TORVEXVEX-429945 format. One record per atom (N, C-alpha, C, O): residue in three letters; y, z, x. Coordinates in steps of 0.001 Angstrom, whole numbers, padded with zeros to 6 digits, always signed. Layout:
alaYZX ...
***
This chain:
unk+112735+080642+101947 unk+112743+081818+101115 unk+114090+081905+100398 unk+115121+081619+101005 unk+114105+082281+099158 unk+115328+082383+098389 unk+116191+083523+098909 unk+115684+084550+099360 unk+117518+083321+098837 unk+118425+084341+099345 unk+118415+085603+098502 unk+118673+086692+099015 unk+118118+085472+097207 unk+118135+086638+096339 unk+116785+087354+096289 unk+116580+088251+095472 unk+115875+086953+097163 unk+114559+087592+097207 unk+114716+089035+097672 unk+115562+089344+098512 unk+113894+089903+097116 unk+113931+091305+097487 unk+113419+091460+098916 unk+112419+090849+099294 unk+114115+092286+099715 unk+113633+092489+101091 unk+112278+093185+101087 unk+111937+093902+100147 unk+111519+092964+102143 unk+110209+093580+102276 unk+110331+095084+102464 unk+111421+095602+102708 unk+109201+095785+102350 unk+109241+097247+102450 unk+109773+097759+103782 unk+110473+098771+103815 unk+109458+097088+104864 unk+109948+097556+106166 unk+111463+097396+106245 unk+112158+098268+106764 unk+111970+096278+105728 unk+113418+096077+105714 unk+114114+097137+104859 unk+115191+097613+105215 unk+113507+097502+103742 unk+114078+098538+102884 unk+114086+099895+103588 unk+115057+100645+103490 unk+113007+100203+104293 unk+112939+101459+105048 unk+114015+101490+106126 unk+114702+102497+106295 unk+114160+100387+106853 unk+115176+100328+107903 unk+116578+100466+107330 unk+117414+101173+107894 unk+116836+099805+106233 unk+118149+099878+105597 unk+118475+101305+105167 unk+119573+101801+105415 unk+117519+101952+104527 unk+117729+103330+104086 unk+117931+104271+105279 unk+118794+105148+105241 unk+117150+104090+106317 unk+117291+104938+107505 unk+118670+104760+108134 unk+119275+105737+108577 unk+119171+103536+108178 unk+120507+103300+108738 unk+121587+103934+107860 unk+122578+104452+108375 unk+121402+103896+106551 unk+122344+104574+105647 unk+122358+106075+105923 unk+123422+106692+105973 unk+121181+106655+106102 unk+121078+108089+106380 unk+121786+108421+107689 unk+122504+109418+107773 unk+121586+107592+108705 unk+122222+107820+110009 unk+123741+107826+109864 unk+124424+108664+110452 unk+124268+106882+109073 unk+125719+106782+108907 unk+126297+107905+108045 unk+127396+108386+108320 unk+125578+108326+107016 unk+126125+109263+106039 unk+125805+110730+106331 unk+126477+111622+105812 unk+124803+110983+107143 unk+124385+112371+107375 unk+124115+112589+108859 unk+122976+112471+109312 unk+125160+112906+109614 unk+124977+113100+111062 unk+123901+114130+111417 unk+123228+113995+112438 unk+123738+115152+110583 unk+122724+116153+110896 unk+121302+115624+110680 unk+120340+116208+111178 unk+121171+114524+109940 unk+119861+113910+109680 unk+119583+112723+110603 unk+118495+112148+110571 unk+120556+112364+111412 unk+120457+111140+112219 unk+119251+111129+113139 unk+118615+110091+113324 unk+118934+112272+113714 unk+117797+112307+114648 unk+116496+111938+113948 unk+115718+111133+114461 unk+116258+112529+112769 unk+115040+112205+112016 unk+115059+110766+111547 unk+114037+110083+111611 unk+116198+110292+111077 unk+116292+108912+110595 unk+116067+107919+111738 unk+115498+106849+111525 unk+116505+108266+112933 unk+116279+107406+114099 unk+114790+107292+114390 unk+114320+106229+114795 unk+114048+108365+114189 unk+112587+108314+114367 unk+111963+107381+113337 unk+111025+106646+113646 unk+112484+107412+112117 unk+111975+106516+111078 unk+112225+105062+111480 unk+111351+104212+111311 unk+113404+104780+112007 unk+113719+103419+112474 unk+112732+103005+113568 unk+112220+101885+113557 unk+112471+103905+114503 unk+111542+103606+115596 unk+110149+103274+115039 unk+109535+102287+115442 unk+109659+104106+114112 unk+108328+103878+113544 unk+108279+102573+112758 unk+107309+101823+112869 unk+109303+102295+111972 unk+109326+101054+111190 unk+109305+099830+112111 unk+108620+098846+111831 unk+110052+099902+113199 unk+110040+098787+114160 unk+108681+098637+114823 unk+108235+097516+115069 unk+108013+099752+115115 unk+106675+099672+115708 unk+105689+099048+114723 unk+104841+098247+115115 unk+105799+099410+113465 unk+104922+098823+112444 unk+105176+097327+112349 unk+104233+096540+112274 unk+106434+096933+112353 unk+106782+095516+112249 unk+106223+094729+113438 unk+105741+093608+113275 unk+106291+095316+114621 unk+105823+094638+115824 unk+104308+094552+115907 unk+103771+093610+116490 unk+103627+095506+115341 unk+102171+095595+115503 unk+101465+095109+114252 unk+101375+095827+113256 unk+100979+093913+114310 unk+100226+093337+113208 unk+098838+092969+113719 unk+098726+092197+114671 unk+097780+093498+113114 unk+096441+093116+113564 unk+096194+091634+113270 unk+096595+091124+112224 unk+095541+090963+114192 unk+095234+089554+113971 unk+093887+089419+113254 unk+093212+090411+112982 unk+093513+088182+112957 unk+092283+087903+112208 unk+091059+088478+112913 unk+090180+089042+112262 unk+090993+088340+114234 unk+089828+088839+114979 unk+089713+090360+114879 unk+088618+090893+114698 unk+090843+091054+114997 unk+090812+092517+114874 unk+090366+092939+113475 unk+089567+093864+113323 unk+090887+092258+112462 unk+090494+092590+111090 unk+089014+092310+110859 unk+088328+093092+110201 unk+088523+091200+111396 unk+087105+090873+111247 unk+086229+091920+111926 unk+085172+092282+111408 unk+086664+092401+113075 unk+085908+093446+113775 unk+085880+094732+112960 unk+084837+095372+112829 unk+087024+095101+112420 unk+087094+096320+111602 unk+086169+096207+110394 unk+085406+097127+110102 unk+086239+095075+109694 unk+085394+094876+108513 unk+083924+094875+108913 unk+083094+095478+108233 unk+083604+094208+110000 unk+082219+094150+110462 unk+081658+095514+110799 unk+080524+095832+110441 unk+082450+096322+111486 unk+081999+097667+111852 unk+081847+098530+110607 unk+080867+099263+110473 unk+082800+098448+109707 unk+082759+099288+108518 unk+081662+098885+107539 unk+081080+099739+106869 unk+081378+097586+107455 unk+080351+097147+106502 unk+078947+097305+107076 unk+077970+097358+106328 unk+078845+097381+108383 unk+077560+097574+109069 unk+076472+096646+108529 unk+075334+097063+108312 unk+076841+095382+108315 unk+075869+094394+107855 unk+075547+094463+106372 unk+074641+093764+105918 unk+076247+095269+105610 unk+075962+095408+104184 unk+076584+094293+103339 unk+076156+094058+102209 unk+077587+093611+103881 unk+078238+092532+103136 unk+077693+091180+103582 unk+077492+090956+104775 unk+077455+090283+102636 unk+077090+088915+103022 unk+078264+088272+103772 unk+079416+088673+103604 unk+077955+087281+104591 unk+078999+086634+105404 unk+080156+086102+104557 unk+081319+086246+104933 unk+079840+085491+103423 unk+080891+084928+102571 unk+081832+086020+102062 unk+083047+085826+102014 unk+081272+087155+101686 unk+082099+088276+101198 unk+082948+088848+102338 unk+084109+089206+102144 unk+082353+088925+103512 unk+083089+089448+104654 unk+084264+088529+104998 unk+085368+089006+105261 unk+084027+087216+104998 unk+085118+086270+105265 unk+086211+086389+104210 unk+087398+086353+104533 unk+085813+086531+102953 unk+086796+086667+101870 unk+087610+087953+102050 unk+088823+087952+101842 unk+086959+089030+102429 unk+087655+090298+102641 unk+088646+090172+103797 unk+089773+090657+103700 unk+088243+089538+104869 unk+089140+089337+106013 unk+090323+088466+105593 unk+091459+088745+105977 unk+090071+087413+104809 unk+091156+086559+104314 unk+092157+087371+103498 unk+093368+087214+103652 unk+091644+088230+102639 unk+092521+089049+101810 unk+093304+090059+102654 unk+094485+090298+102400 unk+092661+090636+103637 unk+093368+091566+104522 unk+094466+090857+105311 unk+095540+091419+105529 unk+094199+089637+105735 unk+095225+088855+106427 unk+096422+088620+105510 unk+097570+088696+105949 unk+096153+088336+104243 unk+097238+088134+103261 unk+098059+089417+103094 unk+099286+089368+103000 unk+097379+090556+103058 unk+098083+091839+102931 unk+098970+092071+104140 unk+100104+092529+103997 unk+098472+091764+105322 unk+099265+091940+106543 unk+100488+091041+106503 unk+101578+091471+106880 unk+100331+089802+106052 unk+101481+088895+105944 unk+102481+089421+104931 unk+103688+089350+105164 unk+102002+089947+103812 unk+102883+090465+102773 unk+103675+091664+103265 unk+104815+091873+102849 unk+103085+092437+104133 unk+103739+093659+104613 unk+104999+093372+105420 unk+105790+094283+105665 unk+105198+092140+105832 unk+106407+091789+106553 unk+107565+091921+105621 unk+108705+091672+106013 
***
């Protein structure tokens, strides 16, 4: 990955929360909660099987198998991008 690449959204959230903690002591408690939530989001990524189950339950057999696989593939890409 290039060094000048823009950090991902979670990294940006963490960076901003740390700035708030340093610059606004009265806001530190709330900003610490934001850091905790961002770390939990980073740690918890649904895998392909979980995404396939979600899509399967939500589509209730309305999507052809090929479309369902494509949707799961796209959701996996979104999860990877969210890093």
